[in-house]
C-alpha positions as CSV (number, residue, x, y, z in Angstrom):
1,M,-8.3,-7.0,15.8
2,N,-10.3,-5.6,18.9
3,N,-8.4,-3.6,21.3
4,K,-8.3,-6.2,23.8
5,S,-6.7,-8.4,21.6
6,K,-3.9,-5.9,20.8
7,R,-2.7,-5.8,24.6
8,M,0.7,-7.5,25.4
9,S,-0.2,-10.9,25.9
10,A,1.3,-14.2,24.8
11,A,-1.2,-14.9,21.8
12,G,-0.3,-11.1,20.9
13,L,3.0,-11.6,20.8
14,L,2.8,-14.7,18.7
15,I,0.5,-12.8,16.1
16,A,3.1,-10.0,15.7
17,I,5.8,-12.1,15.3
18,G,3.7,-13.9,12.5
19,I,2.5,-10.8,10.8
20,V,4.9,-8.0,11.2
21,Y,8.4,-9.7,10.6
22,G,8.1,-11.8,7.9
23,D,10.5,-9.2,5.3
24,I,12.9,-8.6,7.9
25,G,12.8,-12.1,9.2
26,T,14.0,-13.4,6.2
27,S,16.9,-10.8,5.5
28,P,19.5,-13.6,7.0
29,L,18.9,-15.6,3.6
30,Y,20.8,-12.8,1.5
31,V,22.4,-10.5,3.6
32,M,25.6,-12.2,4.0
33,K,25.8,-13.5,0.7
34,S,25.1,-10.0,-1.1
35,I,28.2,-8.4,1.3
36,V,30.4,-11.2,0.3
37,E,29.9,-11.3,-3.2
38,G,30.2,-7.5,-3.6
39,N,33.4,-7.6,-1.9
40,G,34.5,-10.1,-4.7
41,G,33.8,-13.8,-3.2
42,I,34.6,-15.3,0.1
43,G,38.3,-15.6,-1.1
44,N,38.8,-11.7,-0.7
45,V,37.4,-11.4,2.9
46,N,39.4,-11.5,6.3
47,R,38.8,-11.1,10.0
48,D,38.5,-7.3,10.1
49,F,36.0,-7.1,7.2
50,I,33.8,-9.7,8.5
51,I,33.6,-8.5,12.0
52,G,33.1,-4.8,10.7
53,S,30.4,-5.8,8.3
54,I,28.5,-7.5,10.8
55,S,28.8,-4.6,13.0
56,L,27.5,-2.4,10.2
57,V,24.3,-4.8,10.2
58,L,23.8,-4.7,13.8
59,W,24.0,-0.9,14.3
60,T,21.9,-0.3,10.9
61,V,19.0,-2.2,12.2
62,T,19.8,-0.9,15.7
63,L,19.5,2.6,14.5
64,L,17.0,2.2,11.6
65,T,14.5,-0.2,13.0
66,T,14.9,-0.3,17.0
67,L,15.5,3.8,17.2
68,Q,13.6,5.0,14.7
69,T,10.7,2.6,13.9
70,V,10.4,0.9,17.3
71,V,11.2,3.7,19.6
72,I,10.1,6.9,17.8
73,A,7.6,6.1,14.8
74,L,5.3,4.0,16.9
75,K,4.3,6.8,18.7
76,A,3.1,8.4,15.9
77,T,-0.1,6.6,15.1
78,N,-3.2,7.9,13.8
79,H,-5.9,6.2,16.5
80,G,-3.6,3.3,16.2
81,E,-3.1,2.8,12.8
82,G,0.6,3.8,11.4
83,G,2.4,3.7,8.2
84,I,3.2,6.5,5.6
85,F,-0.6,7.4,4.7
86,A,-1.7,7.4,8.1
87,L,1.4,9.5,9.5
88,Y,0.5,12.1,6.3
89,T,-3.2,12.4,7.6
90,L,-1.7,13.5,11.3
91,V,0.8,16.1,9.6
92,R,-1.2,17.2,6.3
93,K,-2.7,20.4,7.5
94,R,1.1,21.6,8.8
95,A,1.9,22.5,4.6
96,K,0.5,21.3,1.4
97,W,4.0,20.3,0.0
98,L,4.0,17.1,2.5
99,V,1.9,15.3,0.1
100,L,5.2,14.6,-2.0
101,P,7.1,12.8,0.6
102,A,3.4,10.9,1.3
103,L,3.0,10.1,-2.4
104,I,7.1,9.2,-3.3
105,G,6.9,7.2,-0.1
106,G,4.0,5.3,-0.7
107,A,5.0,4.6,-4.1
108,A,8.3,3.0,-3.0
109,I,6.7,0.6,-0.6
110,L,4.4,-0.6,-3.1
111,A,7.0,-1.1,-5.7
112,D,8.9,-3.1,-2.5
113,G,5.8,-5.3,-2.9
114,T,6.8,-6.7,-6.1
115,L,10.6,-7.2,-5.1
116,T,10.4,-8.9,-2.0
117,P,8.5,-12.2,-3.2
118,A,10.7,-12.5,-6.0
119,V,14.3,-12.2,-3.8
120,T,13.1,-14.0,-0.7
121,V,11.3,-17.1,-2.5
122,T,14.0,-17.6,-5.2
123,T,16.8,-17.2,-2.2
124,A,15.1,-20.0,-0.6
125,I,14.6,-22.4,-3.4
126,E,18.3,-22.2,-4.4
127,G,19.0,-23.7,-1.4
128,L,17.6,-26.9,-3.2
129,K,20.2,-26.6,-6.0
130,G,22.8,-29.2,-6.4
131,L,21.4,-31.1,-3.1
132,K,21.5,-34.9,-3.1
133,F,18.7,-37.1,-2.7
134,G,19.4,-40.8,-2.4
135,G,22.2,-40.0,-4.7
136,N,20.1,-37.9,-7.4
137,V,20.2,-34.3,-7.5
138,P,16.4,-33.6,-8.3
139,V,17.5,-29.8,-8.7
140,S,20.4,-29.4,-10.8
141,T,20.1,-26.2,-12.5
142,Q,19.1,-22.5,-12.0
143,S,16.0,-23.1,-14.8
144,M,14.8,-25.6,-12.5
145,V,14.9,-23.4,-9.3
146,I,13.1,-20.3,-11.2
147,A,10.3,-22.8,-12.7
148,I,9.8,-23.8,-8.8
149,T,9.9,-20.0,-7.6
150,V,7.2,-19.3,-10.3
151,I,4.9,-22.2,-9.4
152,I,5.2,-20.9,-5.9
153,L,4.5,-17.7,-6.6
154,L,1.1,-18.4,-8.8
155,V,-0.2,-20.5,-6.2
156,L,0.3,-17.9,-3.6
157,F,-1.1,-15.0,-5.6
158,S,-4.2,-17.5,-6.9
159,I,-4.9,-18.1,-3.2
160,Q,-5.4,-14.4,-2.1
161,K,-9.2,-14.2,-2.8
162,M,-10.0,-16.8,-0.5
163,G,-8.6,-14.9,2.2
164,T,-5.9,-15.7,4.5
165,S,-7.6,-16.0,7.9
166,I,-7.0,-19.6,7.9
167,I,-3.3,-19.7,7.2
168,G,-2.8,-16.3,9.1
169,K,-3.3,-18.0,12.6
170,A,-0.4,-20.3,11.3
171,F,2.0,-17.5,10.7
172,G,2.9,-16.9,14.6
173,P,3.7,-20.7,15.7
174,I,5.9,-20.7,12.3
175,M,7.8,-17.6,12.3
176,F,8.1,-18.2,16.0
177,L,9.8,-21.5,14.8
178,W,11.6,-19.9,12.5
179,F,13.7,-17.2,14.3
180,S,14.4,-19.8,17.3
181,F,16.1,-21.8,14.0
182,L,18.3,-18.6,13.3
183,G,19.1,-18.1,16.8
184,V,20.2,-21.7,17.3
185,M,21.8,-22.1,13.9
186,G,24.1,-19.1,14.8
187,I,24.8,-20.1,18.5
188,I,26.1,-23.5,17.0
189,N,28.6,-21.7,14.6
190,M,29.5,-19.0,17.2
191,A,30.8,-21.9,19.5
192,G,33.7,-22.1,16.8
193,D,34.9,-18.3,17.6
194,W,33.5,-16.5,20.3
195,S,35.2,-13.6,19.1
196,I,32.9,-12.7,16.8
197,L,30.9,-10.9,19.2
198,K,33.6,-8.2,18.9
199,A,31.2,-6.9,16.4
200,I,28.9,-5.4,18.8
201,N,31.4,-2.5,19.3
202,P,30.5,0.4,16.7
203,I,34.1,1.0,16.1
204,Y,34.3,-2.3,13.7
205,A,31.8,-0.8,11.8
206,I,33.4,2.9,11.2
207,K,36.7,1.4,10.6
208,L,35.3,-1.0,7.7
209,L,33.9,2.1,5.9
210,V,37.6,3.4,5.4
211,S,39.4,0.2,5.3
212,P,41.3,-1.1,2.5
213,Y,40.0,-4.4,2.7
214,N,36.3,-3.1,1.8
215,K,36.7,-2.8,-1.7
216,A,33.5,-1.2,-2.1
217,G,33.9,1.6,0.3
218,I,30.9,3.1,1.7
219,F,28.9,1.8,-1.1
220,I,28.7,-1.4,1.0
221,L,26.0,0.1,2.7
222,G,23.7,-0.8,-0.2
223,S,24.1,-4.5,0.8
224,I,24.0,-3.7,4.6
225,F,20.5,-1.9,4.0
226,L,19.3,-5.3,3.1
227,A,19.2,-6.2,6.6
228,T,16.8,-3.6,7.7
229,T,14.2,-3.8,4.6
230,G,10.8,-4.6,6.2
231,A,11.6,-2.4,9.1
232,E,8.6,-0.4,7.4
233,A,6.1,-3.0,8.4
234,L,6.7,-2.6,12.0
235,Y,5.1,0.8,11.6
236,S,2.5,0.2,9.1
237,D,1.4,-3.2,10.6
238,V,0.7,-1.7,14.3
239,G,-3.0,-1.2,13.7
240,H,-3.2,-5.3,13.2
241,V,-1.5,-6.0,16.1
242,G,-0.9,-3.4,18.4
243,K,2.0,-1.4,19.6
244,K,2.8,-3.2,22.9
245,N,3.1,-6.3,20.9
246,I,5.8,-4.9,18.7
247,I,7.7,-3.4,21.3
248,G,7.2,-6.7,23.4
249,S,8.2,-8.9,20.5
250,W,11.1,-7.0,18.7
251,P,14.0,-8.1,21.3
252,F,13.5,-11.4,20.8
253,V,13.7,-11.3,16.7
254,F,16.2,-8.7,16.9
255,V,18.5,-11.2,18.9
256,C,17.8,-14.2,16.8
257,L,18.8,-12.2,13.9
258,S,21.8,-10.9,15.5
259,L,22.9,-14.6,16.5
260,N,22.5,-15.6,13.0
261,Y,24.5,-13.0,11.5
262,F,27.0,-14.2,14.1
263,G,27.0,-17.3,13.2
264,Q,27.4,-16.7,9.4
265,G,30.3,-14.6,10.0
266,V,32.2,-17.6,12.1
267,W,31.4,-19.9,9.1
268,I,32.8,-17.7,7.1
269,L,36.1,-17.1,8.7
270,N,36.5,-21.1,9.3
271,N,35.9,-21.9,5.3
272,T,37.6,-19.1,3.6
273,H,39.1,-21.4,1.0
274,Y,35.4,-22.8,0.2
275,R,34.1,-23.1,-3.2
276,P,30.5,-23.9,-3.8
277,A,30.7,-27.4,-5.8
278,D,28.3,-26.2,-8.7
279,G,30.3,-22.8,-9.2
280,G,27.5,-20.7,-8.4
281,V,27.1,-17.8,-5.9
282,L,27.9,-19.2,-2.6
283,N,25.3,-18.6,0.5
284,P,26.7,-18.9,4.0
285,F,22.8,-19.2,5.3
286,F,22.7,-22.9,3.8
287,E,26.3,-23.5,4.0
288,M,26.7,-23.2,7.5
289,I,23.6,-25.6,8.5
290,P,24.6,-29.2,9.0
291,A,24.0,-31.5,5.9
292,N,21.7,-33.5,7.7
293,M,19.5,-30.3,8.3
294,R,19.9,-29.1,5.2
295,L,16.4,-30.1,3.3
296,A,14.5,-29.2,6.7
297,A,16.0,-26.1,7.0
298,I,15.2,-25.0,3.1
299,I,11.6,-26.1,3.4
300,L,11.2,-23.8,6.5
301,A,13.0,-21.0,4.7
302,T,10.6,-21.4,2.2
303,I,7.6,-21.1,4.1
304,A,9.2,-18.1,6.0
305,A,9.7,-16.4,2.6
306,V,6.1,-17.3,1.6
307,I,4.9,-15.6,4.7
308,A,7.0,-12.8,4.1
309,S,5.8,-12.3,0.6
310,Q,2.0,-12.5,1.9
311,A,2.8,-9.8,4.4
312,L,4.0,-7.7,1.8
313,I,1.2,-8.6,-0.7
314,T,-1.8,-7.7,1.8
315,G,0.1,-5.0,3.1
316,S,0.0,-3.6,-0.7
317,F,-4.0,-4.2,-0.4
318,T,-3.9,-2.0,2.5
319,L,-1.9,0.6,1.1
320,V,-3.8,1.1,-2.0
321,A,-7.1,1.0,-0.1
322,E,-5.9,3.9,2.0
323,A,-4.6,5.9,-1.0
324,S,-7.4,5.6,-3.0
325,G,-9.5,6.8,0.3
326,L,-7.0,9.8,0.5
327,K,-7.6,10.5,-3.5
328,F,-3.9,9.2,-4.0
329,L,-5.4,6.6,-6.5
330,P,-8.3,5.9,-8.4
331,R,-11.1,4.1,-6.8
332,M,-10.7,0.2,-7.3
333,N,-13.2,-2.6,-6.4
334,I,-12.0,-3.9,-3.1
335,N,-13.4,-7.4,-2.0
336,Y,-13.5,-8.4,1.9
337,P,-13.2,-12.5,1.1
338,S,-13.7,-12.8,5.3
339,T,-15.4,-11.3,8.6
340,E,-12.1,-10.2,9.9
341,K,-11.5,-6.7,10.0
342,G,-9.1,-4.7,7.7
343,Q,-8.6,-7.9,5.9
344,I,-9.2,-6.7,2.0
345,Y,-8.4,-8.3,-1.6
346,I,-8.1,-6.0,-4.3
347,P,-8.3,-8.2,-7.6
348,S,-6.8,-5.6,-10.0
349,I,-3.5,-5.0,-7.5
350,N,-3.1,-8.6,-7.1
351,K,-2.8,-9.4,-10.7
352,G,-0.6,-6.6,-11.4
353,I,1.9,-7.8,-8.2
354,C,1.6,-11.0,-9.7
355,V,2.6,-10.4,-12.9
356,A,5.2,-7.9,-11.9
357,T,7.0,-10.6,-9.5
358,I,7.1,-12.8,-11.9
359,A,8.8,-10.6,-14.6
360,I,11.3,-10.0,-12.2
361,V,12.1,-13.7,-11.3
362,L,12.2,-14.2,-15.1
363,Y,14.5,-11.5,-16.0
364,F,16.9,-11.5,-13.2
365,Q,17.0,-15.2,-13.1
366,T,19.3,-15.3,-10.0
367,S,18.6,-13.8,-6.1
368,A,22.1,-12.3,-6.6
369,H,20.8,-10.1,-9.6
370,M,17.6,-9.4,-7.6
371,E,19.2,-8.3,-4.9
372,A,21.0,-5.5,-6.9
373,A,17.3,-3.9,-7.4
374,Y,16.3,-4.8,-4.1
375,G,16.4,-2.2,-1.3
376,L,16.8,1.0,-3.1
377,S,13.1,2.0,-3.1
378,I,13.0,1.1,0.5
379,T,15.8,3.8,1.2
380,I,13.4,6.5,-0.6
381,S,10.2,5.2,1.4
382,M,12.7,5.6,4.5
383,L,13.8,9.2,3.9
384,M,10.4,10.4,3.2
385,T,8.9,8.9,6.4
386,T,12.1,10.9,8.2
387,I,10.7,13.9,6.6
388,L,7.0,13.2,7.7
389,L,8.2,12.0,11.4
390,Y,10.2,15.4,11.8
391,E,7.0,17.3,11.2
392,W,5.1,15.1,13.5
393,L,7.4,15.9,16.3
394,V,7.2,19.7,15.5
395,M,3.7,19.4,15.5
396,K,3.6,17.5,19.0
397,K,5.6,20.7,20.2
398,I,8.9,18.6,20.9
399,N,11.8,20.7,21.7
400,P,13.2,22.0,18.3
401,V,16.6,21.0,19.2
402,W,15.7,17.3,19.2
403,N,13.8,17.8,16.2
404,W,16.6,19.2,14.2
405,I,19.0,16.7,15.8
406,F,16.5,13.7,14.7
407,L,15.8,15.2,10.9
408,I,19.8,15.4,10.7
409,F,21.0,12.1,12.1
410,F,18.4,9.9,10.3
411,G,18.0,12.2,7.0
412,V,22.0,11.9,6.6
413,L,21.9,8.1,7.3
414,D,18.6,7.8,5.0
415,V,20.7,9.9,2.4
416,M,23.7,7.5,2.7
417,F,22.1,4.5,2.6
418,M,20.2,5.8,-0.7
419,I,23.4,7.1,-2.2
420,S,25.0,3.7,-1.7
421,S,21.9,2.1,-3.0
422,L,22.2,4.2,-6.2
423,T,25.5,2.4,-7.3
424,K,23.0,-0.6,-7.8
425,F,21.0,1.2,-10.9
426,T,22.9,-0.1,-13.6
427,H,22.8,-3.5,-12.0
428,G,18.8,-3.7,-11.6
429,G,18.4,-0.7,-9.6
430,Y,17.0,0.6,-12.4
431,V,13.9,-1.6,-12.3
432,S,13.0,-0.8,-9.0
433,L,13.1,2.8,-9.9
434,F,11.0,2.1,-12.7
435,I,8.2,0.0,-10.9
436,A,8.3,2.8,-8.2
437,G,8.5,5.9,-10.6
438,A,5.3,4.2,-12.3
439,I,3.4,4.1,-9.9
440,G,4.3,7.5,-8.0
441,F,3.3,8.9,-11.9
442,V,-0.1,7.4,-11.3
443,M,-0.5,9.0,-7.9
444,Y,0.8,12.4,-8.8
445,V,-1.4,12.6,-12.2
446,W,-4.5,11.6,-10.1
447,Y,-4.1,13.8,-7.3
448,Y,-3.1,16.9,-9.1
449,G,-5.3,16.0,-11.7
450,N,-8.6,16.4,-9.4
451,K,-6.8,19.5,-7.8
452,V,-6.6,21.4,-11.3
453,R,-10.2,20.4,-12.2
454,D,-11.6,21.7,-8.9
455,K,-9.6,24.8,-9.3
456,R,-10.6,25.3,-12.7
457,E,-14.2,24.4,-12.8
458,A,-16.7,27.1,-14.2
459,R,-18.1,29.2,-11.4
460,N,-21.8,28.2,-12.5
461,A,-20.3,24.8,-12.2
462,Y,-22.1,24.6,-8.4
463,V,-25.6,25.6,-7.3
464,R,-27.4,26.0,-4.3
465,L,-29.3,22.7,-3.5
466,D,-31.5,24.2,-0.8
467,E,-33.0,27.0,-3.7
468,Y,-34.1,24.1,-5.7
469,T,-36.3,22.1,-2.8
470,D,-39.6,23.3,-3.6
471,M,-39.0,22.5,-7.2
472,L,-37.8,19.0,-6.7
473,T,-40.9,18.6,-3.9
474,N,-43.3,19.7,-6.6
475,L,-41.9,16.9,-8.8
476,S,-42.1,14.3,-6.3
477,H,-46.0,14.7,-6.1
478,D,-46.6,15.7,-9.6
479,E,-48.6,12.7,-10.8
480,D,-48.2,13.7,-14.5
481,Y,-44.7,12.2,-14.5
482,P,-44.2,8.3,-13.8
483,T,-42.4,7.5,-10.5
484,Y,-38.8,6.7,-11.8
485,A,-37.9,5.3,-8.2
486,T,-39.2,5.4,-4.5
487,N,-35.8,6.6,-3.6
488,L,-33.6,8.3,-6.3
489,V,-29.9,8.2,-5.0
490,Y,-27.4,10.5,-6.3
491,M,-23.4,9.8,-5.1
492,A,-22.7,13.8,-5.1
493,N,-20.2,16.0,-3.5
494,V,-22.4,18.3,-1.6
495,K,-19.8,21.1,-0.5
496,Y,-20.4,23.4,2.7
497,N,-23.7,21.5,3.2
498,K,-25.6,23.1,0.2
499,F,-23.6,23.6,-2.9
500,I,-23.7,20.8,-5.6
501,K,-22.7,20.4,-9.3
502,R,-25.4,22.0,-11.7
503,E,-25.0,18.7,-13.8
504,I,-27.1,16.6,-10.8
505,L,-29.8,18.8,-11.0
506,Y,-29.9,19.1,-14.6
507,S,-30.1,15.2,-14.6
508,I,-33.0,15.0,-12.2
509,L,-34.8,17.8,-14.0
510,D,-33.9,18.8,-17.5
511,K,-32.6,15.7,-19.0
512,R,-35.8,13.8,-18.2
513,P,-37.5,14.6,-15.1
514,K,-37.1,11.9,-12.7
515,R,-40.2,11.8,-10.2
516,A,-39.0,10.1,-6.9
517,K,-40.7,10.0,-3.3
518,A,-37.2,11.1,-1.8
519,Y,-34.1,12.5,-3.4
520,W,-30.9,11.6,-1.6
521,F,-27.6,13.4,-2.4
522,V,-25.0,11.2,-0.5
523,T,-21.6,12.7,0.0
524,V,-18.5,10.2,1.4
525,N,-16.3,12.2,3.6
526,V,-13.1,10.2,4.1
527,T,-12.1,10.9,7.6
528,N,-8.4,11.0,9.2
529,E,-9.5,8.4,11.3
530,P,-9.2,4.8,10.4
531,F,-12.6,3.2,11.4
532,T,-15.1,6.1,11.6
533,A,-18.8,5.1,10.6
534,E,-20.9,8.4,11.0
535,Y,-23.7,10.1,9.0
536,A,-25.4,13.5,9.3
537,V,-28.3,14.9,7.7
538,N,-30.0,18.0,6.1
539,T,-33.2,18.0,5.0
540,Y,-33.8,21.7,4.3
541,G,-37.2,21.8,6.1
542,T,-38.9,19.0,3.7
543,K,-39.7,15.7,4.0
544,N,-38.2,14.2,0.5
545,V,-34.8,16.3,-0.2
546,I,-32.3,15.0,2.0
547,N,-28.5,15.8,2.1
548,I,-26.4,12.8,4.0
549,Q,-22.8,13.4,4.5
550,L,-21.2,9.8,5.1
551,Y,-18.1,10.3,7.3
552,L,-16.1,6.8,6.8
553,G,-12.7,6.1,8.1
554,F,-9.7,5.6,5.4
555,K,-9.6,1.9,6.4
556,K,-13.6,1.7,6.5
557,Q,-15.4,-0.4,4.0
558,T,-17.4,2.1,1.5
559,S,-20.7,0.0,1.5
560,V,-23.2,3.0,0.9
561,N,-25.9,0.4,-0.3
562,V,-25.7,-1.1,3.3
563,Y,-25.7,2.4,5.1
564,I,-28.3,4.3,3.2
565,R,-30.9,1.6,4.0
566,Q,-30.2,1.7,7.5
567,I,-30.2,5.6,7.3
568,V,-33.8,5.6,5.6
569,H,-35.1,3.5,8.3
570,D,-33.4,5.7,11.1
571,L,-35.4,8.6,9.3
572,I,-38.6,7.1,9.0
573,A,-38.5,5.8,12.7
574,D,-38.2,9.4,13.9
575,G,-40.5,11.1,11.3
576,T,-37.9,13.1,9.5
577,I,-39.1,11.5,6.2
578,E,-42.3,9.7,5.4
579,P,-43.0,5.9,5.7
580,Q,-42.9,4.0,2.4
581,P,-45.1,1.0,3.1
582,Q,-45.2,-1.5,0.2
583,E,-48.0,-3.2,-0.9
584,Y,-46.0,-5.5,-3.1
585,T,-43.4,-7.0,-1.0
586,T,-42.3,-10.5,0.1
587,T,-41.4,-8.9,3.6
588,P,-44.8,-8.5,5.8
589,G,-44.6,-4.7,7.0
590,R,-41.9,-3.3,4.9
591,D,-41.7,0.3,5.1
592,V,-38.8,1.0,2.9
593,G,-39.3,1.2,-0.8
594,D,-37.0,0.8,-3.8
595,F,-33.9,2.3,-4.6
596,S,-32.2,3.5,-7.8
597,F,-28.6,4.9,-7.6
598,V,-27.4,7.4,-10.0
599,I,-23.2,8.0,-10.5
600,V,-22.2,11.1,-12.8
601,N,-18.9,10.6,-14.2
602,D,-17.0,13.6,-15.9
603,V,-16.1,13.5,-19.7
604,I,-13.4,16.0,-21.1
605,S,-15.9,18.7,-23.1
606,P,-14.3,20.1,-26.5
607,Q,-15.2,23.5,-25.0
608,T,-12.5,23.2,-22.3
609,Q,-9.8,26.0,-22.4
610,L,-7.3,25.1,-20.5
611,V,-3.8,24.5,-22.2
612,G,-0.2,23.2,-21.8
613,Y,0.5,21.5,-18.4
614,E,-3.4,21.5,-16.7
615,K,-5.0,20.4,-19.7
616,W,-2.5,17.3,-20.0
617,L,-2.9,17.0,-16.1
618,V,-6.5,16.7,-16.3
619,E,-6.8,14.4,-19.5
620,A,-4.8,11.9,-18.0
621,R,-6.4,12.0,-14.8
622,V,-9.9,11.2,-17.0
623,R,-8.0,8.7,-19.0
624,L,-6.8,6.8,-15.5
625,Q,-10.7,7.2,-14.3
626,N,-11.8,5.1,-17.4
627,L,-9.1,2.8,-16.8
628,S,-10.1,2.4,-13.3
629,S,-13.2,-0.1,-12.0
630,N,-16.6,0.8,-12.2
631,P,-17.1,3.3,-9.5
632,A,-20.4,1.3,-8.9
633,S,-18.1,-1.2,-7.2
634,W,-16.1,1.5,-5.2
635,F,-19.1,2.7,-3.4
636,G,-20.3,-1.1,-2.9
637,L,-23.3,-0.6,-5.1
638,E,-22.5,-3.6,-7.4
639,Y,-25.9,-5.5,-6.6
640,A,-27.6,-2.2,-6.5
641,D,-30.0,-0.4,-9.3
642,T,-27.1,1.7,-10.4
643,V,-27.2,4.1,-13.5
644,I,-23.5,5.9,-14.6
645,E,-24.4,8.8,-16.7
646,R,-21.7,10.9,-18.6
647,V,-21.4,14.5,-18.5
648,P,-19.3,16.7,-20.4
649,L,-16.6,18.4,-18.3
650,I,-16.1,22.0,-19.1
651,L,-13.1,23.8,-17.5
652,G,-11.7,27.0,-17.6
653,K,-13.9,30.0,-18.8
654,P,-15.3,28.6,-22.3
655,N,-15.3,30.8,-25.6
656,P,-19.0,31.3,-26.8
657,S,-19.5,29.5,-30.2
658,Y,-22.0,30.9,-32.5
659,I,-22.9,29.9,-36.4
660,K,-24.2,32.5,-38.9
661,R,-27.3,32.5,-40.4
662,I,-27.3,32.6,-44.2
663,K,-30.5,32.2,-46.9
664,P,-31.1,28.9,-48.5
665,K,-28.8,28.5,-51.8
666,D,-30.5,28.7,-55.3
667,Y,-30.3,25.8,-57.1
668,S,-33.0,26.1,-59.5
669,N,-30.6,27.0,-62.6
670,A,-28.6,24.0,-61.8
671,K,-28.0,21.4,-64.6
672,R,-29.1,17.8,-63.7
């Protein structure tokens, strides 16, 4: 989305409603249900409990979503981009340890990407259970609910590879209709008891936490927190829709959500003796809707749930791409299914989320059980975001008093919600923590494995590239060797514009001399800015040894094949390198020759002397590298002439190995 479309406008507001609020917008489907069920069912609630619960919901959303996210976090954007990794890039120079909250928070958000589709779609489809159509009940059992849910999820994940540019345009009007529906249903039910508006007073929220009617005590916050899940999307999606459109659309969304919670509260107070016909878990959201509108409401809720799921899936793709750029995750094959900027598709992640989401549905069977696992990981991510936001406030030189007030106030809130959500651990929360822990483990191994590798590499692992330019130039003109390629391109990390790994030059000079007209050494640098696309050139005074430093934003497509061809044209045009006219070509006047790309991969050498933790970490990192996608795909070289060479990685100071020479043994007297 261009800058113009990010300005506040009717279209921009509609797009924001469609993209940003899917997760938090489907919270009314299960929040009040979870609160009532957690207190022992509808027969164990009274007026004080319901008013206090709604007050807790309203003030939780006000503090965590409105104040912390909309008012404060949206100011901490990196060239218009938000999210925990964009925030980390802003503050990472302040302290090395800040990588830990970034890793933990990112892993928790990715874990949420598997839980949200499961909870929202299952809850919506459960509204069909027991519903009569012409005297028949098509969906009569929970098994049928699960079957329909799984089918919807399979369809949703299968269409990801086609992109969402077409269906994405419909998200805005549909979600606007959804929120309007929430508000209207809330007002209709509120007409039965306007005193429910007392919940606006935070005193009722505070009283409920110590009230004897609240059987869960402070741990009721575990269910209350479900009302604000999805708040992180307001921050992470700011780059897609623009800060002003989120700020402008949030009041409408907040009012509609609040009205619906009020309406559910009134329905509960007027139906404390109601019991579901099928004996299942009561859902006030569907029960408060008139019978003649129930089917339409279920269809609309299902579509809203799918949109919420879609937003989490695409958000996961973006998060993984950013993590790869920051070296938190291995490089993965990223596809771009449409021409719209920022829309990506990662096949391996799509499969992983699909398998995890469907497994969660099949394992928990009901939305009530899924809610036990839901929310815990997000409380962790919010706490990590609070820590990083505090560092950002310090960096911006805000008054230290306000910085500490922010950290203590929101830190205490986040910790309270996290502790209350931990009570769900044995009821399903362990699934959330297991998924987040697995993702966090991969991030930790990859990031710190790289750190150990860089730290322990042998001192002679790097050589000066400028000391080998004469040798490379001579090889380039030595006709005794056959031409390997016109342009031989090595994906190499050239440090400080001159130091290169010895193994790169070994590949060119020692392994088998590779003659080329031009030797290119390309380093991809991921910048803190999201959409940077720049390059710098150093030829060391030659015409055929070129060091290219690519500077690409952390959200920019790594299409090295495309970039290097443009660079060759630029350098030929300004005389930096010699023309490469082609005698045999289908393109008349072609002045650029063929390309051969070489990627050097490390394998652990038996001579590596690392021990203990460091050895385990590096070995685990190499295993992850072998399991991840082909590096050619990450560099955008899938269709280029690419060679992947494996070289031994020697870390630490290797012990020299000697073999003793002896005389040949005399077998002249041996018996046959």
